[in-house]
C-alpha positions as CSV (number, residue, x, y, z in Angstrom):
1,M,0.0,0.0,0.0
2,K,1.4,3.4,-1.0
3,L,0.1,6.6,0.5
4,K,0.2,9.8,-1.5
5,A,2.5,12.5,0.0
6,P,4.9,15.1,-1.3
7,D,8.4,13.8,-1.6
8,E,9.6,16.2,1.1
9,F,7.4,14.5,3.6
10,W,9.3,11.2,3.4
11,E,12.6,13.2,3.8
12,L,11.7,14.8,7.2
13,N,14.1,14.1,10.0
14,D,12.9,13.2,13.6
15,E,13.2,16.8,14.8
16,E,11.1,18.1,11.9
17,R,8.5,15.4,12.4
18,K,8.2,16.2,16.0
19,K,7.5,19.9,15.2
20,I,5.0,19.4,12.5
21,L,3.2,16.1,12.9
22,N,0.8,15.0,15.7
23,Q,-1.1,12.1,14.2
24,C,-4.9,12.6,14.2
25,G,-6.6,15.6,15.8
26,P,-5.5,19.2,16.2
27,N,-3.0,20.4,18.7
28,G,-4.4,20.8,22.1
29,P,-7.0,18.9,24.2
30,L,-8.9,17.6,21.2
31,N,-5.8,15.7,20.1
32,S,-6.3,13.3,23.0
33,I,-9.9,12.4,22.1
34,I,-9.7,12.0,18.3
35,P,-8.4,8.5,17.8
36,N,-5.6,7.4,15.4
37,Q,-7.0,3.9,15.3
38,V,-10.5,3.4,13.9
39,F,-11.9,-0.1,14.2
40,G,-8.4,-1.5,14.4
41,L,-7.0,0.5,11.5
42,D,-4.2,3.0,12.3
43,W,-4.7,6.2,10.3
44,G,-1.7,7.9,12.0
45,M,0.3,8.1,8.8
46,S,-2.6,9.5,6.8
47,C,-3.0,12.1,9.5
48,D,0.7,13.0,9.6
49,I,0.7,13.5,5.8
50,H,-2.3,15.8,6.1
51,D,-0.5,17.7,8.9
52,Y,2.5,18.2,6.7
53,M,0.5,19.3,3.7
54,F,-1.7,21.6,5.8
55,T,1.4,23.4,7.3
56,K,2.8,23.9,3.8
57,A,-0.4,25.1,2.3
58,R,-0.4,28.7,1.1
59,T,-3.8,29.0,-0.5
60,A,-7.3,27.7,0.0
61,Q,-6.8,25.5,-3.0
62,D,-3.7,24.0,-1.3
63,L,-5.8,23.2,1.8
64,K,-8.4,21.6,-0.3
65,V,-5.8,19.4,-2.0
66,A,-4.4,18.5,1.4
67,D,-7.9,17.5,2.6
68,Q,-8.6,15.5,-0.5
69,V,-5.3,13.6,-0.2
70,F,-6.1,12.9,3.4
71,L,-9.4,11.3,2.4
72,Q,-7.8,9.4,-0.4
73,N,-5.1,8.0,1.9
74,M,-7.5,6.9,4.5
75,L,-9.6,5.1,1.9
76,T,-6.4,3.5,0.5
77,Q,-5.7,2.2,3.9
78,V,-9.2,0.8,4.3
79,D,-9.1,-0.9,0.8
80,A,-5.7,-2.4,1.7
81,K,-7.3,-4.3,4.6
82,P,-10.8,-5.4,3.3
83,D,-13.0,-7.0,5.9
84,I,-16.4,-6.7,7.6
85,L,-15.3,-3.3,9.0
86,S,-14.5,-1.7,5.7
87,F,-17.9,0.1,5.4
88,P,-17.9,1.7,8.9
89,R,-14.2,2.7,8.4
90,K,-15.1,4.4,5.2
91,V,-18.0,6.2,6.9
92,I,-15.6,7.4,9.6
93,A,-13.0,8.4,7.0
94,H,-15.6,10.7,5.4
95,I,-16.5,12.2,8.8
96,Y,-12.8,12.9,9.4
97,Y,-12.6,14.5,5.9
98,G,-15.7,16.6,6.7
99,A,-14.1,17.8,9.9
100,V,-10.8,18.9,8.2
101,R,-12.7,20.6,5.4
102,V,-14.7,22.7,7.8
103,Y,-11.5,23.6,9.7
104,S,-9.9,24.5,6.4
105,W,-12.7,26.9,5.4
106,F,-11.7,29.1,8.4
107,Q,-8.0,29.2,7.4
108,K,-6.1,31.2,4.8
């Protein structure tokens, strides 16, 4: 399974990762209640890629692309592990996508 990300994302060192990436959820108290794992599937890497793309975004269009890549990556992860939980995972992926889209509307 290959997730989409800018080449620069894969080249981040540990210090850069620590500054930018925080798995799923925003910085602050909400980060502790928004799970990285959904029905046994860890979306942490999809969230980290989104964090990176979000921080590098300069325009509303960049934010939209970051959010779309986030959804695509989560769905790629679901499709890589097909089972009885695939449908509810896809529903949750769309909920996460909706949440980041709403947040993005209030940025830039």
